[in-house]
MARTORVEX-34341 format. One record per residue (C-alpha): x, y, z. Coordinates in pm, 1 decimal. Layout:
REM MARTORVEX-34341
xx X	yy Y	zz Z
...
//
This chain:
REM MARTORVEX-34341
xx -608.9	yy 9299.2	zz 9070.3
xx -837.5	yy 9569.0	zz 8932.2
xx -1129.4	yy 9533.0	zz 8693.2
xx -1355.1	yy 9311.8	zz 8905.7
xx -1647.1	yy 9558.0	zz 8911.8
xx -1896.7	yy 9626.6	zz 8632.0
xx -2143.0	yy 9916.2	zz 8607.0
xx -2169.6	yy 10268.9	zz 8749.1
xx -2497.8	yy 10281.6	zz 8945.4
xx -2619.5	yy 9922.9	zz 8929.1
xx -2280.0	yy 9773.1	zz 9010.7
xx -2160.3	yy 9416.2	zz 9048.8
xx -1827.3	yy 9295.0	zz 9186.2
xx -1741.5	yy 8927.5	zz 9146.9
xx -1488.7	yy 8728.5	zz 9349.0
xx -1347.8	yy 8375.9	zz 9376.6
xx -1159.1	yy 8120.2	zz 9167.9
xx -1249.4	yy 7807.2	zz 8975.8
xx -1085.1	yy 7568.1	zz 9224.7
xx -1107.2	yy 7777.7	zz 9539.4
xx -1355.3	yy 7736.6	zz 9823.3
xx -1622.7	yy 7924.5	zz 9633.6
xx -1711.6	yy 8235.6	zz 9439.4
xx -1979.2	yy 8499.1	zz 9438.1
xx -2083.2	yy 8856.5	zz 9384.1
xx -2176.8	yy 9180.7	zz 9554.7
xx -2460.2	yy 9369.4	zz 9382.3
xx -2466.3	yy 9734.5	zz 9486.9
xx -2705.7	yy 10003.3	zz 9367.0
xx -3011.4	yy 9783.6	zz 9323.9
xx -3312.5	yy 9995.0	zz 9429.6
xx -3509.2	yy 9897.9	zz 9738.5
xx -3848.9	yy 9733.2	zz 9711.3
xx -3778.4	yy 9499.3	zz 9420.6
xx -3958.7	yy 9167.0	zz 9458.2
xx -3680.8	yy 8911.0	zz 9512.4
xx -3752.0	yy 8564.0	zz 9375.2
xx -3505.3	yy 8313.2	zz 9523.6
xx -3646.6	yy 8033.6	zz 9308.4
xx -3582.9	yy 8238.2	zz 8994.7
xx -3226.1	yy 8306.9	zz 9108.8
xx -3161.8	yy 7934.5	zz 9148.3
xx -3326.0	yy 7850.9	zz 8815.5
xx -3085.5	yy 8091.4	zz 8644.2
xx -2791.8	yy 7926.1	zz 8820.6
xx -2917.1	yy 7585.4	zz 8706.1
xx -2918.5	yy 7699.1	zz 8341.9
xx -2546.3	yy 7780.9	zz 8353.8
xx -2416.0	yy 7512.0	zz 8586.8
xx -2188.4	yy 7231.0	zz 8462.8
xx -2288.3	yy 6866.3	zz 8441.4
xx -2335.0	yy 6646.8	zz 8134.3
xx -2677.1	yy 6538.9	zz 8261.5
xx -2912.5	yy 6836.0	zz 8280.1
xx -3287.2	yy 6894.5	zz 8282.6
xx -3498.2	yy 7058.3	zz 8013.6
xx -3783.8	yy 7302.5	zz 8078.3
xx -4021.1	yy 7015.7	zz 8159.5
xx -3787.0	yy 6865.6	zz 8419.4
xx -3682.6	yy 6575.6	zz 8198.4
xx -3315.8	yy 6478.0	zz 8228.6
xx -3119.8	yy 6509.7	zz 7903.6
xx -2759.3	yy 6423.7	zz 7823.3
xx -2562.4	yy 6722.0	zz 7697.6
xx -2253.1	yy 6614.4	zz 7507.4
xx -2132.0	yy 6973.6	zz 7472.8
xx -2064.7	yy 7042.7	zz 7841.0
xx -1815.5	yy 6926.0	zz 8101.8
xx -1885.0	yy 6626.3	zz 8323.1
xx -1789.5	yy 6837.0	zz 8628.4
xx -2105.9	yy 6840.2	zz 8838.2
xx -2177.1	yy 7133.8	zz 9068.0
xx -2499.2	yy 7213.1	zz 9253.4
xx -2427.2	yy 7586.1	zz 9215.1
xx -2656.9	yy 7660.9	zz 9505.0
xx -2682.9	yy 8038.0	zz 9539.5
xx -2683.2	yy 8156.2	zz 9901.9
xx -2803.2	yy 8513.0	zz 9962.9
xx -2616.2	yy 8661.3	zz 10259.0
xx -2747.7	yy 9017.7	zz 10266.2
xx -2957.8	yy 9286.1	zz 10100.3
xx -3292.0	yy 9102.2	zz 10100.9
xx -3561.4	yy 9119.8	zz 10370.7
xx -3910.5	yy 8972.2	zz 10365.8
xx -3885.3	yy 8894.2	zz 9996.6
xx -3776.7	yy 9239.6	zz 9883.3
xx -3445.9	yy 9413.7	zz 9814.7
xx -3341.1	yy 9654.6	zz 10088.5
xx -3140.2	yy 9894.6	zz 9873.9
xx -2825.6	yy 9772.7	zz 10048.1
xx -2549.0	yy 9554.0	zz 9896.8
xx -2675.7	yy 9210.4	zz 9797.5
xx -2413.9	yy 8941.7	zz 9864.4
xx -2449.2	yy 8603.3	zz 9695.3
xx -2211.3	yy 8308.5	zz 9746.7
xx -2175.3	yy 7985.0	zz 9545.9
xx -1964.8	yy 7706.9	zz 9695.9
xx -1730.4	yy 7491.8	zz 9485.8
xx -1795.6	yy 7125.3	zz 9564.0
xx -1660.7	yy 6922.5	zz 9269.4
xx -1319.5	yy 7068.0	zz 9186.4
xx -1042.6	yy 6816.4	zz 9113.6
xx -724.9	yy 7024.3	zz 9120.5
xx -494.0	yy 6725.8	zz 9064.6
xx -611.4	yy 6722.5	zz 8701.4
xx -387.1	yy 7027.0	zz 8654.3
xx -78.7	yy 6917.6	zz 8850.9
xx 90.4	yy 6760.5	zz 8547.6
xx 61.8	yy 7078.7	zz 8340.7
xx 108.5	yy 7344.2	zz 8609.3
xx 441.0	yy 7452.4	zz 8456.6
xx 310.0	yy 7462.4	zz 8100.3
xx 105.9	yy 7729.2	zz 7923.8
xx -212.2	yy 7589.0	zz 7771.2
xx -267.6	yy 7707.6	zz 7411.2
xx -579.3	yy 7921.2	zz 7375.9
xx -599.0	yy 7994.4	zz 7749.9
xx -493.2	yy 8299.6	zz 7952.4
xx -205.7	yy 8109.2	zz 8116.6
xx 76.8	yy 8298.8	zz 7946.9
xx -82.6	yy 8645.2	zz 7966.2
xx -167.7	yy 8590.1	zz 8334.0
xx 192.3	yy 8481.5	zz 8402.2
xx 332.8	yy 8776.8	zz 8208.2
xx 117.5	yy 9023.8	zz 8402.7
xx 146.1	yy 8890.5	zz 8758.2
xx 464.0	yy 8680.6	zz 8753.6
xx 276.3	yy 8368.9	zz 8868.2
xx -69.1	yy 8218.6	zz 8826.1
xx -331.8	yy 7992.4	zz 8980.5
xx -292.9	yy 7695.1	zz 8746.4
xx -600.5	yy 7513.5	zz 8887.0
xx -843.7	yy 7564.7	zz 8604.7
xx -723.8	yy 7916.7	zz 8532.5
xx -819.6	yy 8086.7	zz 8858.9
xx -1006.5	yy 8411.7	zz 8793.1
xx -977.7	yy 8364.7	zz 8416.8
xx -1178.7	yy 8041.9	zz 8434.5
xx -1523.1	yy 8027.2	zz 8281.2
xx -1652.8	yy 7926.0	zz 8623.5
xx -1628.3	yy 8292.3	zz 8725.8
xx -1939.4	yy 8348.7	zz 8513.7
xx -2150.0	yy 8172.3	zz 8779.4
xx -2122.3	yy 8490.5	zz 8985.9
xx -2226.5	yy 8699.5	zz 8685.2
xx -2537.6	yy 8488.4	zz 8633.3
xx -2631.4	yy 8536.0	zz 8999.9
xx -2596.1	yy 8912.8	zz 8966.3
xx -2775.3	yy 8907.9	zz 8632.4
xx -3071.8	yy 8733.6	zz 8794.9
xx -3106.6	yy 9030.1	zz 9031.2
xx -3089.0	yy 9268.7	zz 8734.6
xx -3358.7	yy 9067.3	zz 8556.2
xx -3584.5	yy 9097.1	zz 8862.4
xx -3543.7	yy 9474.7	zz 8849.0
xx -3596.8	yy 9495.1	zz 8471.9
xx -3905.5	yy 9272.7	zz 8477.3
xx -4080.8	yy 9536.5	zz 8688.2
xx -4003.6	yy 9784.1	zz 8409.5
xx -4141.3	yy 9557.2	zz 8136.3
xx -3794.5	yy 9473.4	zz 8000.4
xx -3689.3	yy 9117.1	zz 7915.4
xx -3370.6	yy 8957.3	zz 7782.6
xx -3359.8	yy 8637.2	zz 7576.2
xx -3056.8	yy 8471.0	zz 7419.9
xx -3018.0	yy 8147.2	zz 7226.5
xx -2770.2	yy 7951.0	zz 7018.2
xx -2805.2	yy 8063.1	zz 6658.4
xx -2516.9	yy 7855.2	zz 6523.5
xx -2287.2	yy 7587.1	zz 6665.4
xx -2040.5	yy 7337.8	zz 6518.1
xx -2108.3	yy 7488.3	zz 6176.0
xx -2483.9	yy 7417.8	zz 6191.7
xx -2712.5	yy 7724.1	zz 6175.0
xx -3074.3	yy 7752.6	zz 6285.4
xx -3322.9	yy 7811.6	zz 6003.2
xx -3636.8	yy 7812.8	zz 6219.5
xx -3730.0	yy 8019.4	zz 6523.0
xx -3942.5	yy 7886.0	zz 6808.8
xx -3893.3	yy 8051.2	zz 7148.4
xx -4055.4	yy 7755.9	zz 7324.5
xx -3791.0	yy 7522.9	zz 7183.6
xx -3489.3	yy 7699.7	zz 7336.2
xx -3501.2	yy 7534.1	zz 7678.4
xx -3614.0	yy 7196.5	zz 7540.7
xx -3283.9	yy 7096.6	zz 7379.0
xx -2928.9	yy 7072.9	zz 7507.1
xx -2794.9	yy 7345.4	zz 7275.4
xx -3053.9	yy 7607.7	zz 7373.5
xx -3134.2	yy 7656.9	zz 7006.4
xx -3473.1	yy 7780.3	zz 6874.4
xx -3467.8	yy 7514.3	zz 6600.7
xx -3516.2	yy 7151.2	zz 6713.0
xx -3387.2	yy 6997.9	zz 6388.7
xx -3076.8	yy 7216.3	zz 6383.4
xx -3015.8	yy 7141.2	zz 6752.6
xx -3019.5	yy 6767.8	zz 6684.2
xx -2761.2	yy 6811.5	zz 6406.5
xx -2547.3	yy 7031.9	zz 6631.8
xx -2560.8	yy 6769.8	zz 6906.4
xx -2455.2	yy 6496.1	zz 6665.2
xx -2158.5	yy 6693.7	zz 6535.6
xx -2053.4	yy 6798.9	zz 6885.3
xx -2063.1	yy 6436.3	zz 6998.7
xx -1823.9	yy 6357.3	zz 6713.3
xx -1589.1	yy 6636.5	zz 6825.2
xx -1596.7	yy 6499.2	zz 7179.5
xx -1501.4	yy 6154.6	zz 7050.0
xx -1208.7	yy 6310.0	zz 6858.9
xx -1096.7	yy 6504.2	zz 7167.1
xx -1165.1	yy 6828.3	zz 6981.5
xx -1400.0	yy 7124.4	zz 7034.5
xx -1604.0	yy 7381.9	zz 6842.7
xx -1753.2	yy 7730.1	zz 6867.1
xx -2069.2	yy 7905.2	zz 6756.8
xx -2284.5	yy 8217.9	zz 6753.3
xx -2531.0	yy 8334.1	zz 7016.9
xx -2803.3	yy 8586.6	zz 6939.8
xx -2962.1	yy 8803.8	zz 7207.9
xx -3283.6	yy 9007.2	zz 7196.4
xx -3365.9	yy 9273.5	zz 7459.6
xx -3735.4	yy 9361.1	zz 7452.4
xx -3919.2	yy 9651.7	zz 7610.1
xx -3629.7	yy 9897.7	zz 7644.1
xx -3763.2	yy 10256.3	zz 7625.8
xx -3608.6	yy 10501.9	zz 7383.1
xx -3318.8	yy 10710.3	zz 7507.2
xx -3108.4	yy 10470.8	zz 7716.0
xx -2736.2	yy 10515.4	zz 7660.2
xx -2502.6	yy 10814.1	zz 7649.8
xx -2430.3	yy 10968.2	zz 7307.9
xx -2048.8	yy 10995.8	zz 7327.9
xx -1824.1	yy 10743.5	zz 7505.3
xx -2084.4	yy 10547.0	zz 7700.3
xx -2302.8	yy 10449.3	zz 7408.8
xx -2546.7	yy 10167.3	zz 7484.8
xx -2399.4	yy 9947.6	zz 7212.7
xx -2047.2	yy 10025.7	zz 7335.7
xx -2142.4	yy 9926.3	zz 7691.2
xx -2311.9	yy 9607.9	zz 7570.2
xx -2004.2	yy 9529.2	zz 7360.9
xx -1779.5	yy 9571.2	zz 7665.8
xx -2012.5	yy 9348.1	zz 7867.8
xx -2012.8	yy 9072.3	zz 7607.0
xx -1640.8	yy 9088.8	zz 7531.1
xx -1568.7	yy 9057.7	zz 7902.7
xx -1695.5	yy 8698.6	zz 7872.6
xx -1381.0	yy 8492.0	zz 7823.0
xx -1477.6	yy 8292.9	zz 7512.8
xx -1642.9	yy 8578.4	zz 7320.6
xx -1432.6	yy 8710.8	zz 7031.4
xx -1672.7	yy 8936.7	zz 6844.9
xx -2007.6	yy 9117.1	zz 6849.4
xx -2238.8	yy 9272.0	zz 6591.8
xx -2567.9	yy 9461.6	zz 6618.4
xx -2860.3	yy 9432.8	zz 6380.1
xx -2734.3	yy 9379.5	zz 6027.4
xx -2382.2	yy 9391.6	zz 6167.7
xx -2090.7	yy 9336.3	zz 5929.7
xx -2331.6	yy 9278.2	zz 5641.1
xx -2405.1	yy 9651.6	zz 5652.4
xx -2063.1	yy 9712.2	zz 5497.5
xx -2193.4	yy 9568.2	zz 5169.8
xx -2517.7	yy 9767.5	zz 5161.3
xx -2609.5	yy 10120.9	zz 5058.2
xx -2760.5	yy 10389.2	zz 5276.9
xx -3094.6	yy 10335.5	zz 5109.3
xx -3083.1	yy 9967.4	zz 5202.9
xx -2937.6	yy 10006.7	zz 5550.5
xx -3143.7	yy 10296.2	zz 5686.9
xx -3446.8	yy 10187.4	zz 5888.1
xx -3741.6	yy 10389.4	zz 5757.6
xx -3982.1	yy 10529.6	zz 6016.2
xx -4355.7	yy 10582.5	zz 6051.3
xx -4594.8	yy 10719.7	zz 6312.2
xx -4894.7	yy 10513.6	zz 6417.0
xx -5125.7	yy 10632.6	zz 6696.0
xx -4863.0	yy 10887.1	zz 6792.8
xx -4588.9	yy 10629.5	zz 6840.2
xx -4263.7	yy 10615.6	zz 6643.0
xx -4214.1	yy 10282.4	zz 6466.7
xx -3928.1	yy 10147.8	zz 6255.6
xx -4013.5	yy 9944.9	zz 5946.1
xx -3693.2	yy 9737.3	zz 5969.8
xx -3426.5	yy 9681.3	zz 6234.8
xx -3093.4	yy 9687.8	zz 6055.3
xx -2953.7	yy 9908.6	zz 6334.4
xx -3026.9	yy 9648.6	zz 6600.6
xx -3244.3	yy 9888.4	zz 6799.5
xx -2971.8	yy 10145.3	zz 6873.9
xx -2900.3	yy 10478.1	zz 6701.3
xx -2634.5	yy 10727.5	zz 6807.4
xx -2551.4	yy 10506.6	zz 7102.9
xx -2906.0	yy 10529.9	zz 7243.1
xx -3195.5	yy 10286.1	zz 7241.2
xx -3470.5	yy 10383.1	zz 6999.2
xx -3762.3	yy 10197.9	zz 7160.8
xx -3773.5	yy 9874.1	zz 6961.9
xx -3596.5	yy 9540.7	zz 7014.5
xx -3220.5	yy 9551.8	zz 7068.1
xx -3065.3	yy 9264.9	zz 6872.0
xx -2702.4	yy 9155.4	zz 6872.7
xx -2494.4	yy 8844.2	zz 6808.0
xx -2171.4	yy 8727.7	zz 6969.0
xx -1905.3	yy 8492.9	zz 6831.4
xx -1798.2	yy 8218.1	zz 7072.3
xx -1460.0	yy 8058.3	zz 7010.0
xx -1395.3	yy 7681.0	zz 7033.9
xx -1315.4	yy 7552.4	zz 7383.3
xx -933.3	yy 7576.5	zz 7416.6
xx -904.0	yy 7268.6	zz 7641.8
xx -885.0	yy 6985.9	zz 7390.6
xx -759.5	yy 6629.4	zz 7436.6
xx -510.1	yy 6647.4	zz 7152.3
xx -134.9	yy 6694.6	zz 7197.1
xx -27.6	yy 7052.2	zz 7121.9
xx 298.3	yy 7247.2	zz 7103.9
xx 360.3	yy 7498.3	zz 7381.3
xx 619.1	yy 7656.1	zz 7613.5
xx 684.3	yy 7598.8	zz 7982.7
xx 741.3	yy 7856.5	zz 8258.0
xx 1117.9	yy 7834.4	zz 8197.1
xx 1055.9	yy 7930.7	zz 7832.3
xx 1146.5	yy 7591.4	zz 7690.3
xx 966.4	yy 7440.7	zz 7393.4
xx 755.2	yy 7144.2	zz 7497.9
xx 425.0	yy 6971.1	zz 7430.0
xx 107.0	yy 6943.8	zz 7633.4
xx -177.9	yy 6696.5	zz 7661.9
xx -466.3	yy 6827.9	zz 7871.0
xx -660.5	yy 6596.2	zz 8100.1
xx -971.1	yy 6643.6	zz 8313.7
xx -1332.1	yy 6742.9	zz 8245.4
xx -1402.6	yy 7013.4	zz 7991.0
xx -1677.3	yy 7151.5	zz 7769.7
xx -1677.8	yy 7076.5	zz 7396.8
xx -1902.2	yy 7367.4	zz 7291.7
xx -1962.7	yy 7660.4	zz 7524.9
xx -2270.1	yy 7805.8	zz 7353.5
xx -2546.3	yy 7651.8	zz 7568.9
xx -2376.2	yy 7760.8	zz 7890.9
xx -2287.0	yy 8107.6	zz 7763.1
xx -2651.0	yy 8176.7	zz 7670.0
xx -2748.9	yy 8256.4	zz 8033.6
xx -2420.4	yy 8443.9	zz 8084.3
xx -2491.4	yy 8668.7	zz 7783.7
xx -2840.1	yy 8732.2	zz 7917.8
xx -2697.0	yy 8820.6	zz 8259.1
xx -2443.1	yy 9068.2	zz 8123.5
xx -2704.6	yy 9227.2	zz 7896.2
xx -2943.8	yy 9262.9	zz 8191.0
xx -2672.3	yy 9419.0	zz 8409.3
xx -2588.2	yy 9668.4	zz 8133.8
xx -2947.1	yy 9772.2	zz 8070.0
xx -3027.9	yy 9796.0	zz 8443.1
xx -2730.2	yy 10027.4	zz 8492.7
xx -2819.4	yy 10238.6	zz 8188.6
xx -3181.8	yy 10258.0	zz 8297.9
xx -3082.8	yy 10403.1	zz 8635.4
xx -2828.6	yy 10637.4	zz 8476.0
xx -3096.3	yy 10766.2	zz 8239.0
xx -3318.8	yy 10877.8	zz 8525.6
xx -3090.0	yy 11178.2	zz 8572.3
xx -3086.5	yy 11284.3	zz 8207.2
xx -3360.6	yy 11547.0	zz 8240.9
xx -3618.4	yy 11690.3	zz 8479.7
//
C-alpha cells in the first residue's frame, strides 16, 4: 500500500489499523533543537480521542453526544528522536496503543459493504479488506496525524506561527458569534456558546433517531510569512487542500470568500492594499491569505465541509461480497457528528503542511 507518507522535507508516515494492536507515526525532517513538550503532545491527543465523556479546558467533565462511546486513553509514547527535552533531528517515532476495540461488533457485517464507507472501494482495489472498523480507512488513523501535527506545532510556535480551527456549523446550526475562549469550553468546539447548545440539542436528537449529521470547520493560520508555497503545482492552497481532503470525512474546501467569489466582480473580490510603516497590508481577506499559490503575510483562512457519519443505526440497502443485494443494520459505537473531533485533525494537517512549506522555502533564494 502506497500513499502513507505526507510532506517532502517535514515528512510524516502513519501506520496501524483501527482494531489492530496500535497505530502511530514516524516524523522525519524535523530540525534538531526544537523544544519538545510531551504534555502538549498528550493534550493534543486528548482533544481528538474518543469517549462520550470528555473534559473542557477547565478540566470539567462534559458529556458529548456527538462522539462515540468507545473510550481510549490514546497515550502517546515517544520511542525515538527526542533527547533531554529537545528534538535530535533524527526520526521521531510515536506509538498509540489500541485498548478498547471490540471487533465482534463487525462480525455480523463482515461480508457486507457499508454504505458511505470505503468498504467497496477497498475491496475493489485489494481484493479483500480489514472489516474491523475499516482498517486503514478508519477515522482512528487520524490519531497518528494529530501526534505528528503536535510536533509540527512545536516547530511552528518557535517561528511565531499558530493554527486554530473550530466548528463553524453543525447539524444545520451556524455560529453567529466568535469567541476564541469559548472553543474548548463546549462539546462542539464552536466559538459561539448559544449556537453550540443548539447544535448539541439537535445532535442528541439525531443520536436518538439512530441518524447522523455533518458540518463545516473553519481554520485560521496566523503568523505565516509572505512567500510560502510554490507558484505552479505545489501551491500552498493546493497543498493545504490535499492535506484536508486526505481526511476521510472531508468532502470540500474553500479559501477566503470561497465559492461566493463566483458571484462577485473583480472590484468586489480584489483585496486592496496599503503600506503602513513600510509593511504591506491588505484591507480585506477575500483571498484567504494566499495569492498565486503563495502566502501573502496575513491570516490564511479556509473552511472544510464534513460529511455526516456514515455509520448510522438505520437499516440500509447494500450489496455483499458475493455481489448479492441485501440489507445492513450497523451495530457498535459510532460518532454522530465528526466536527469536534476533526477540529484537532484539521489543525494537525494544516501545521504539517505549513511546517513542510516553511522548510522548503528556506532554499528559495540566497
